[in-house]
NULOTOR-556264 format. One record per residue: residue in three letters; x, y, z of N, C-alpha, C, CB in turn. Coordinates in Angstrom, 2 decimals, decimal comma. Glycine has a CB too. Layout:
BEGIN
+------+---------+---------+---------+---------+---------+---------+---------+---------+---------+---------+---------+---------+
! code !      nx !      ny !      nz !     cax !     cay !     caz !      cx !      cy !      cz !     cbx !     cby !     cbz !
+------+---------+---------+---------+---------+---------+---------+---------+---------+---------+---------+---------+---------+
!  ALA !       X !       Y !       Z !       X !       Y !       Z !       X !       Y !       Z !       X !       Y !       Z !
...
+------+---------+---------+---------+---------+---------+---------+---------+---------+---------+---------+---------+---------+
//
This chain:
BEGIN
+------+---------+---------+---------+---------+---------+---------+---------+---------+---------+---------+---------+---------+
! code !      nx !      ny !      nz !     cax !     cay !     caz !      cx !      cy !      cz !     cbx !     cby !     cbz !
+------+---------+---------+---------+---------+---------+---------+---------+---------+---------+---------+---------+---------+
!  MET !   81,19 !   -3,74 ! -191,96 !   81,93 !   -4,88 ! -191,27 !   82,61 !   -4,49 ! -190,32 !   82,77 !   -5,62 ! -192,02 !
!  ARG !   83,40 !   -3,26 ! -191,16 !   85,03 !   -3,43 ! -189,85 !   84,42 !   -1,89 ! -188,92 !   87,54 !   -3,01 ! -191,01 !
!  LEU !   83,37 !   -1,55 ! -189,39 !   82,02 !   -0,41 ! -187,90 !   81,78 !   -1,12 ! -187,04 !   80,21 !    0,14 ! -188,22 !
!  ARG !   81,50 !   -3,19 ! -187,09 !   80,86 !   -3,62 ! -186,77 !   82,36 !   -3,75 ! -186,13 !   79,83 !   -4,31 ! -187,37 !
!  ILE !   83,32 !   -3,98 ! -186,22 !   84,26 !   -4,62 ! -185,69 !   85,00 !   -3,45 ! -184,59 !   85,15 !   -5,24 ! -186,90 !
!  GLY !   85,35 !   -2,50 ! -185,47 !   85,23 !   -1,34 ! -184,50 !   84,50 !   -0,77 ! -183,59 !   85,25 !   -0,64 ! -184,90 !
!  VAL !   83,32 !   -0,74 ! -182,93 !   82,16 !   -0,90 ! -182,44 !   82,57 !   -1,73 ! -180,95 !   81,17 !   -1,68 ! -183,56 !
!  LEU !   82,79 !   -3,30 ! -181,68 !   83,30 !   -4,22 ! -180,27 !   83,93 !   -4,33 ! -180,06 !   83,28 !   -5,14 ! -179,88 !
!  LEU !   85,45 !   -3,69 ! -180,03 !   86,84 !   -3,37 ! -179,93 !   86,38 !   -2,21 ! -179,33 !   87,84 !   -3,30 ! -181,22 !
!  ALA !   85,74 !   -1,59 ! -179,02 !   85,49 !    0,04 ! -178,42 !   84,68 !   -0,68 ! -176,80 !   83,98 !    1,40 ! -179,84 !
!  LEU !   83,77 !   -1,55 ! -177,34 !   82,70 !   -1,91 ! -175,87 !   83,83 !   -3,06 ! -175,31 !   80,62 !   -2,81 ! -176,29 !
!  LEU !   84,20 !   -3,53 ! -176,19 !   85,69 !   -4,49 ! -175,24 !   86,75 !   -3,79 ! -174,03 !   87,03 !   -4,94 ! -176,56 !
!  MET !   86,74 !   -2,29 ! -174,83 !   87,90 !   -1,98 ! -174,27 !   87,02 !   -1,17 ! -172,85 !   89,05 !   -1,00 ! -175,42 !
!  LEU !   86,25 !   -0,76 ! -173,45 !   85,61 !    0,59 ! -172,12 !   85,33 !   -0,47 ! -170,30 !   83,16 !    1,46 ! -172,97 !
!  PRO !   85,03 !   -1,53 ! -170,52 !   85,32 !   -1,14 ! -169,14 !   87,39 !   -1,82 ! -168,22 !   83,60 !   -2,07 ! -168,27 !
!  SER !   88,11 !   -1,99 ! -169,18 !   89,11 !   -1,00 ! -168,52 !   89,20 !    0,07 ! -168,52 !   90,05 !   -1,06 ! -168,74 !
!  CYS !   88,54 !    0,86 ! -168,69 !   88,87 !    1,85 ! -167,99 !   88,63 !    2,47 ! -166,75 !   88,73 !    2,42 ! -168,51 !
!  ARG !   89,66 !    2,98 ! -165,89 !   89,09 !    2,85 ! -164,13 !   89,48 !    4,33 ! -163,57 !   90,12 !    1,39 ! -162,97 !
!  SER !   88,54 !    4,14 ! -162,69 !   88,40 !    5,01 ! -162,29 !   89,84 !    6,12 ! -161,82 !   87,56 !    4,52 ! -161,49 !
!  TYR !   89,42 !    7,07 ! -160,88 !   91,47 !    8,04 ! -161,06 !   90,57 !    8,36 ! -159,64 !   92,28 !   10,02 ! -162,84 !
!  ASP !   89,62 !    8,29 ! -158,87 !   89,35 !    7,81 ! -157,61 !   90,38 !    7,44 ! -156,82 !   88,59 !    6,87 ! -157,66 !
!  TYR !   91,25 !    6,97 ! -156,45 !   92,81 !    6,66 ! -155,33 !   91,97 !    7,10 ! -153,79 !   94,72 !    8,20 ! -155,77 !
!  HIS !   91,16 !    7,38 ! -153,69 !   91,13 !    7,48 ! -152,05 !   90,31 !    5,84 ! -151,21 !   89,95 !    9,20 ! -151,64 !
!  SER !   89,97 !    5,69 ! -151,84 !   89,86 !    3,77 ! -151,11 !   91,25 !    3,14 ! -151,84 !   87,98 !    2,47 ! -151,90 !
!  ARG !   91,59 !    3,52 ! -152,79 !   93,35 !    2,82 ! -152,20 !   94,51 !    2,49 ! -151,48 !   93,90 !    2,93 ! -152,40 !
!  VAL !   94,32 !    4,34 ! -151,03 !   95,36 !    4,93 ! -150,26 !   94,79 !    4,74 ! -149,20 !   95,81 !    6,28 ! -150,48 !
!  ALA !   93,63 !    4,79 ! -148,55 !   92,85 !    4,69 ! -147,29 !   93,37 !    3,57 ! -146,12 !   91,38 !    4,32 ! -147,75 !
!  GLY !   93,49 !    2,04 ! -146,93 !   93,71 !    0,94 ! -145,83 !   94,97 !    0,90 ! -145,01 !   93,66 !   -0,37 ! -146,46 !
!  ASP !   95,06 !    0,62 ! -145,21 !   96,64 !   -0,06 ! -143,89 !   96,88 !   -0,63 ! -143,89 !   96,98 !   -0,33 ! -142,71 !
!  GLY !   96,27 !   -2,05 ! -144,95 !   96,99 !   -3,41 ! -145,18 !   98,77 !   -3,03 ! -145,66 !   96,00 !   -4,34 ! -146,62 !
!  GLY !   99,18 !   -3,85 ! -144,65 !  100,81 !   -3,79 ! -144,98 !  101,00 !   -2,91 ! -144,21 !  101,44 !   -3,46 ! -146,42 !
!  LEU !  101,24 !   -2,00 ! -143,45 !  101,37 !   -1,24 ! -142,71 !  102,06 !   -1,52 ! -140,79 !  100,10 !   -0,83 ! -143,01 !
!  VAL !  102,37 !   -0,76 ! -140,39 !  102,24 !   -0,57 ! -138,81 !  101,06 !   -0,22 ! -138,39 !  103,08 !    0,40 ! -138,24 !
!  PRO !  100,26 !   -0,97 ! -137,55 !   99,19 !   -0,42 ! -137,06 !   98,94 !    1,18 ! -136,24 !   98,93 !   -1,40 ! -136,31 !
!  GLY !   97,80 !    1,64 ! -136,56 !   98,07 !    2,90 ! -136,27 !   98,38 !    3,47 ! -134,80 !   97,07 !    3,49 ! -136,75 !
!  ASP !   97,91 !    2,38 ! -133,91 !   97,88 !    2,00 ! -132,15 !   99,73 !    2,16 ! -132,34 !   96,99 !   -0,21 ! -131,44 !
!  GLN !  100,09 !    0,61 ! -132,67 !  101,66 !    0,56 ! -132,39 !  102,17 !    1,85 ! -132,88 !  102,46 !   -0,69 ! -133,17 !
!  PHE !  102,08 !    2,58 ! -133,87 !  102,86 !    3,97 ! -134,61 !  102,92 !    5,40 ! -133,84 !  102,03 !    4,37 ! -136,04 !
!  ALA !  101,71 !    4,94 ! -133,17 !  102,09 !    6,42 ! -132,31 !  102,34 !    5,91 ! -131,26 !  101,01 !    7,64 ! -132,07 !
!  ARG !  102,43 !    5,07 ! -130,68 !  103,43 !    5,13 ! -129,24 !  104,72 !    4,61 ! -129,49 !  102,88 !    4,22 ! -127,94 !
!  TYR !  105,31 !    5,25 ! -130,69 !  106,62 !    5,01 ! -131,25 !  107,15 !    6,68 ! -130,25 !  106,66 !    4,90 ! -133,46 !
!  GLY !  105,76 !    7,62 ! -130,70 !  106,83 !    9,56 ! -130,49 !  105,40 !   10,32 ! -130,01 !  107,78 !   10,73 ! -132,72 !
!  ARG !  104,68 !   10,85 ! -129,79 !  104,86 !   12,39 ! -129,66 !  103,80 !   12,64 ! -131,53 !  107,24 !   13,00 ! -129,56 !
!  GLU !  105,01 !   13,39 ! -132,15 !  104,57 !   12,95 ! -133,42 !  104,16 !   12,04 ! -134,08 !  105,04 !   13,06 ! -133,91 !
!  GLN !  104,78 !   10,83 ! -134,03 !  103,86 !   10,13 ! -134,75 !  103,12 !    9,86 ! -134,36 !  104,00 !    9,36 ! -135,21 !
!  ALA !  102,04 !    9,53 ! -133,14 !  100,77 !    9,97 ! -132,35 !  100,28 !   10,77 ! -133,03 !  100,84 !   10,52 ! -131,07 !
!  GLN !  100,80 !   12,42 ! -133,11 !  100,02 !   13,41 ! -134,39 !   99,12 !   12,94 ! -135,60 !  101,10 !   14,11 ! -135,18 !
!  ALA !  100,81 !   12,51 ! -136,17 !  101,11 !   11,99 ! -137,46 !   99,62 !   11,12 ! -137,48 !  102,75 !   11,03 ! -137,58 !
!  VAL !   99,41 !   10,09 ! -136,59 !   97,86 !    9,07 ! -136,77 !   96,89 !    9,40 ! -136,20 !   97,82 !    7,68 ! -136,31 !
!  ALA !   96,99 !   10,72 ! -135,81 !   95,22 !   10,82 ! -135,01 !   94,55 !   12,48 ! -136,36 !   95,43 !   11,69 ! -132,16 !
!  ILE !   95,89 !   12,17 ! -137,05 !   95,82 !   13,31 ! -138,29 !   95,50 !   12,21 ! -139,69 !   97,69 !   14,38 ! -138,49 !
!  ALA !   95,87 !   11,15 ! -139,46 !   95,49 !   10,21 ! -140,99 !   93,81 !    9,57 ! -140,44 !   97,05 !    8,41 ! -141,39 !
!  ARG !   93,83 !    9,85 ! -139,44 !   92,07 !    8,69 ! -139,16 !   91,67 !   10,38 ! -139,30 !   91,48 !    7,33 ! -136,92 !
!  HIS !   91,87 !   11,39 ! -138,74 !   91,17 !   12,52 ! -138,71 !   90,71 !   13,06 ! -140,27 !   92,05 !   13,52 ! -137,92 !
!  PHE !   91,58 !   12,46 ! -140,98 !   91,38 !   12,61 ! -142,37 !   90,36 !   11,66 ! -143,06 !   92,65 !   12,47 ! -142,98 !
!  ALA !   90,37 !   10,29 ! -142,85 !   89,40 !    9,44 ! -143,16 !   87,98 !    9,66 ! -142,70 !   89,80 !    8,32 ! -142,75 !
!  GLN !   87,81 !   10,45 ! -141,68 !   86,65 !   10,58 ! -141,12 !   85,77 !   11,77 ! -141,81 !   86,89 !   10,78 ! -139,68 !
!  ALA !   86,65 !   12,61 ! -141,96 !   86,66 !   13,71 ! -142,81 !   85,77 !   13,34 ! -144,32 !   88,30 !   14,09 ! -143,04 !
!  GLY !   87,00 !   12,92 ! -145,01 !   86,59 !   12,49 ! -146,03 !   87,21 !   13,94 ! -146,84 !   84,96 !   12,02 ! -145,97 !
!  GLU !   87,59 !   14,99 ! -146,14 !   88,36 !   15,87 ! -147,04 !   89,42 !   16,42 ! -147,31 !   88,06 !   16,50 ! -147,10 !
!  THR !   89,72 !   16,92 ! -147,60 !   91,52 !   17,89 ! -147,37 !   90,80 !   19,34 ! -146,68 !   92,73 !   18,47 ! -149,54 !
!  GLU !   90,22 !   19,63 ! -146,42 !   90,68 !   21,01 ! -145,64 !   89,79 !   20,91 ! -144,39 !   90,38 !   22,59 ! -146,56 !
!  ALA !   89,11 !   19,89 ! -143,83 !   88,75 !   19,60 ! -141,95 !   90,31 !   18,67 ! -142,20 !   86,66 !   18,29 ! -141,20 !
!  ALA !   90,80 !   17,84 ! -142,80 !   92,17 !   17,73 ! -141,52 !   92,69 !   18,27 ! -141,56 !   93,06 !   16,95 ! -141,23 !
!  VAL !   93,02 !   19,48 ! -142,83 !   94,25 !   20,48 ! -142,40 !   94,26 !   21,06 ! -141,78 !   94,74 !   21,17 ! -142,89 !
!  SER !   92,57 !   22,02 ! -141,07 !   92,30 !   22,85 ! -139,88 !   92,63 !   21,38 ! -138,69 !   90,38 !   23,69 ! -139,93 !
!  TYR !   92,28 !   20,32 ! -138,71 !   91,93 !   19,64 ! -137,85 !   94,31 !   19,55 ! -137,29 !   90,62 !   18,00 ! -138,62 !
!  ALA !   94,56 !   19,42 ! -138,55 !   96,45 !   19,37 ! -138,37 !   97,14 !   20,55 ! -137,36 !   97,31 !   19,72 ! -140,13 !
!  ARG !   96,42 !   21,28 ! -138,28 !   97,25 !   22,95 ! -137,25 !   96,73 !   23,19 ! -136,05 !   96,98 !   24,65 ! -137,94 !
!  GLY !   94,87 !   22,51 ! -135,48 !   95,16 !   22,56 ! -134,16 !   96,31 !   22,07 ! -132,95 !   94,28 !   22,16 ! -133,95 !
!  LEU !   97,06 !   21,07 ! -134,10 !   97,48 !   19,88 ! -132,90 !   99,20 !   21,05 ! -132,50 !   97,89 !   17,47 ! -133,90 !
!  PRO !   99,67 !   20,71 ! -131,26 !  100,34 !   21,97 ! -130,97 !  102,24 !   21,92 ! -131,45 !  100,04 !   22,19 ! -129,13 !
!  ASP !  102,53 !   20,45 ! -131,76 !  103,93 !   20,66 ! -133,45 !  104,01 !   20,92 ! -134,17 !  104,51 !   20,13 ! -134,23 !
!  ILE !  102,65 !   20,61 ! -134,70 !  102,75 !   21,34 ! -136,31 !  103,11 !   22,79 ! -136,58 !  101,37 !   21,28 ! -137,02 !
!  VAL !  103,88 !   23,02 ! -137,32 !  104,49 !   23,76 ! -137,80 !  103,65 !   24,22 ! -139,60 !  105,96 !   23,06 ! -137,64 !
!  ASN !  104,05 !   23,40 ! -139,87 !  103,50 !   23,28 ! -141,99 !  102,71 !   22,60 ! -141,82 !  104,46 !   22,55 ! -143,45 !
!  VAL !  101,31 !   22,78 ! -142,62 !  101,14 !   21,05 ! -143,10 !  100,16 !   22,15 ! -144,93 !   99,43 !   19,39 ! -141,28 !
!  VAL !  100,77 !   20,93 ! -145,79 !  100,62 !   21,68 ! -147,27 !   99,48 !   19,95 ! -148,03 !  102,98 !   22,12 ! -148,36 !
!  ALA !   98,75 !   20,29 ! -147,96 !   97,67 !   19,92 ! -148,78 !   98,08 !   19,33 ! -150,46 !   96,76 !   21,28 ! -148,80 !
!  ASP !   98,06 !   17,55 ! -150,83 !   97,95 !   17,88 ! -151,85 !   96,74 !   17,25 ! -152,55 !   99,06 !   17,73 ! -152,33 !
!  THR !   95,48 !   17,72 ! -152,80 !   94,32 !   16,58 ! -153,02 !   94,25 !   16,04 ! -154,32 !   92,91 !   17,10 ! -152,76 !
!  GLN !   95,01 !   15,87 ! -155,54 !   95,24 !   15,26 ! -156,20 !   95,74 !   13,13 ! -155,61 !   96,14 !   16,33 ! -156,79 !
!  GLY !   96,30 !   13,93 ! -154,35 !   97,57 !   12,75 ! -154,50 !   96,85 !   11,77 ! -153,23 !   99,63 !   13,49 ! -154,04 !
!  ASN !   95,96 !   13,18 ! -152,30 !   95,11 !   12,40 ! -150,98 !   95,92 !   12,74 ! -150,00 !   94,90 !   10,66 ! -150,96 !
!  TRP !   96,78 !   13,04 ! -149,86 !   97,55 !   12,61 ! -148,67 !   98,04 !   13,87 ! -148,24 !   98,70 !   11,54 ! -148,90 !
!  LEU !   98,32 !   14,14 ! -147,23 !   99,73 !   15,93 ! -146,38 !  100,86 !   15,20 ! -146,05 !   99,21 !   17,04 ! -144,29 !
!  THR !  100,85 !   16,75 ! -146,33 !  102,37 !   16,56 ! -145,86 !  103,23 !   17,74 ! -144,43 !  103,26 !   16,86 ! -147,51 !
!  LEU !  103,06 !   16,68 ! -143,61 !  103,36 !   17,51 ! -142,24 !  104,92 !   18,20 ! -141,74 !  103,01 !   16,44 ! -141,11 !
!  SER !  104,50 !   19,17 ! -141,11 !  105,99 !   19,80 ! -141,24 !  105,66 !   19,91 ! -139,39 !  106,33 !   21,68 ! -142,54 !
!  PHE !  106,79 !   19,04 ! -138,47 !  106,81 !   19,69 ! -137,59 !  107,87 !   20,19 ! -136,81 !  106,21 !   19,24 ! -137,11 !
!  ARG !  107,92 !   20,95 ! -135,55 !  108,24 !   21,62 ! -134,91 !  109,99 !   20,83 ! -134,56 !  107,03 !   21,83 ! -133,90 !
!  SER !  109,82 !   20,10 ! -134,57 !  111,57 !   19,68 ! -134,44 !  112,72 !   19,51 ! -135,72 !  111,62 !   18,14 ! -133,78 !
!  GLY !  111,83 !   19,51 ! -136,82 !  111,92 !   19,34 ! -138,06 !  111,70 !   18,07 ! -139,00 !  112,91 !   19,72 ! -138,16 !
!  TRP !  110,94 !   17,31 ! -138,45 !  110,79 !   16,28 ! -139,07 !  109,35 !   16,45 ! -139,80 !  111,01 !   15,15 ! -138,16 !
!  ARG !  109,53 !   15,71 ! -140,81 !  108,43 !   16,33 ! -141,92 !  108,09 !   14,51 ! -142,25 !  109,28 !   17,66 ! -143,65 !
!  THR !  106,58 !   14,69 ! -142,93 !  106,17 !   13,06 ! -143,42 !  104,51 !   13,61 ! -143,91 !  106,21 !   11,48 ! -141,71 !
!  ALA !  104,60 !   12,58 ! -144,96 !  103,33 !   12,75 ! -145,62 !  102,43 !   12,11 ! -144,91 !  103,28 !   12,33 ! -146,94 !
!  VAL !  101,01 !   12,12 ! -144,84 !  100,02 !   11,32 ! -143,81 !   98,89 !   11,04 ! -145,59 !   99,07 !   12,72 ! -141,90 !
!  THR !   98,72 !    9,75 ! -145,18 !   97,41 !    9,08 ! -146,58 !   96,23 !    9,19 ! -145,05 !   97,82 !    6,49 ! -147,65 !
!  PRO !   95,15 !    9,41 ! -145,60 !   94,25 !    9,03 ! -144,78 !   94,12 !    6,44 ! -143,93 !   92,77 !    9,84 ! -146,12 !
!  LEU !   93,63 !    7,21 ! -142,97 !   94,06 !    5,92 ! -142,00 !   92,83 !    5,76 ! -141,88 !   94,98 !    6,01 ! -140,55 !
!  ALA !   91,70 !    4,31 ! -142,72 !   90,50 !    4,61 ! -141,97 !   90,49 !    2,91 ! -141,35 !   88,97 !    5,26 ! -143,05 !
!  ASP !   90,73 !    2,92 ! -140,50 !   90,84 !    1,39 ! -139,52 !   89,97 !    1,65 ! -138,56 !   92,38 !    0,94 ! -138,74 !
!  GLY !   88,82 !    2,56 ! -138,64 !   87,72 !    2,20 ! -137,56 !   87,23 !    3,04 ! -136,19 !   88,18 !    0,96 ! -137,06 !
!  LYS !   88,71 !    3,83 ! -136,04 !   89,12 !    4,19 ! -134,87 !   89,05 !    5,50 ! -135,29 !   90,37 !    3,63 ! -134,31 !
!  SER !   89,15 !    6,61 ! -133,65 !   88,32 !    7,89 ! -134,36 !   89,85 !    8,66 ! -133,69 !   86,19 !    8,51 ! -133,62 !
!  ALA !   90,26 !   10,21 ! -133,73 !   91,30 !   10,52 ! -133,64 !   91,77 !   10,94 ! -131,86 !   91,33 !   11,53 ! -134,73 !
!  ALA !   90,72 !   10,87 ! -131,33 !   90,30 !   11,29 ! -130,10 !   91,12 !    9,73 ! -129,17 !   88,28 !   11,56 ! -130,08 !
!  ASP !   91,24 !    8,71 ! -130,18 !   91,74 !    6,78 ! -129,21 !   92,30 !    6,89 ! -129,60 !   91,34 !    5,20 ! -129,10 !
!  THR !   93,44 !    8,04 ! -130,26 !   95,07 !    7,47 ! -130,41 !   96,44 !    7,96 ! -129,75 !   95,42 !    7,63 ! -131,76 !
!  PRO !   96,76 !    6,13 ! -128,95 !   97,40 !    6,71 ! -127,79 !   98,72 !    7,68 ! -127,89 !   97,73 !    5,58 ! -126,98 !
!  ASN !   99,21 !    8,13 ! -127,54 !   99,83 !    9,23 ! -126,57 !  100,06 !   11,03 ! -127,43 !  101,63 !    8,44 ! -126,07 !
!  LEU !   98,45 !   10,63 ! -128,07 !   98,07 !   12,06 ! -128,39 !   98,55 !   13,67 ! -127,26 !   96,35 !   11,85 ! -128,44 !
!  PRO !   98,78 !   14,16 ! -127,58 !   99,22 !   15,74 ! -126,32 !   97,69 !   16,26 ! -126,72 !  101,04 !   17,36 ! -126,91 !
!  ASP !   97,92 !   17,19 ! -125,58 !   96,08 !   17,77 ! -125,50 !   97,14 !   19,05 ! -125,92 !   94,67 !   17,82 ! -123,50 !
!  ALA !   95,67 !   19,50 ! -127,24 !   96,14 !   20,22 ! -128,30 !   96,12 !   21,74 ! -127,58 !   95,18 !   19,98 ! -129,72 !
!  GLY !   95,76 !   21,87 ! -126,40 !   95,84 !   22,88 ! -125,01 !   96,92 !   22,87 ! -124,40 !   94,92 !   22,60 ! -123,90 !
!  LYS !   98,09 !   22,14 ! -124,70 !   99,08 !   22,13 ! -123,06 !  100,34 !   22,51 ! -124,79 !   99,31 !   19,73 ! -121,41 !
!  PRO !  101,46 !   22,96 ! -124,15 !  102,25 !   23,62 ! -124,94 !  103,13 !   21,58 ! -124,66 !  103,05 !   25,63 ! -124,26 !
!  PRO !  104,26 !   22,63 ! -126,18 !  105,53 !   20,80 ! -125,69 !  105,90 !   21,37 ! -124,80 !  107,17 !   19,99 ! -126,73 !
!  PRO !  105,99 !   19,86 ! -124,51 !  107,61 !   20,06 ! -122,97 !  108,76 !   20,56 ! -123,70 !  108,45 !   18,19 ! -122,05 !
!  PRO !  109,06 !   21,41 ! -122,76 !  111,28 !   21,71 ! -123,60 !  111,39 !   20,84 ! -123,49 !  112,90 !   22,55 ! -123,00 !
!  GLN !  112,85 !   21,09 ! -125,04 !  113,96 !   20,16 ! -125,38 !  115,15 !   20,50 ! -125,11 !  114,02 !   19,86 ! -126,59 !
+------+---------+---------+---------+---------+---------+---------+---------+---------+---------+---------+---------+---------+
//
């Protein structure tokens, strides 16, 4: 009898075990400033949005890191593969973390995005 109760309790607890795949939870933009609006705040913000969009499209951290390193104002990129985010360091000293931004737009559609081949304007 005790064995049956133990098995029954174990079966009832099984659905409560959740997945550790947090990508779907962090890729949404609910409750945040829309990506296009945030990109209009400045050049660095546009690059952060473009990286986040590329991160969501590529689906892998390494592709987002290589894309980020190709942008003109990025000095350093640190990836946290378990947390699904990148920490970006910009030439101006600003640091921010980005998560995948799955809003249906590509990185190239980001407004205010500088050309990767052009040098940054003098400060």
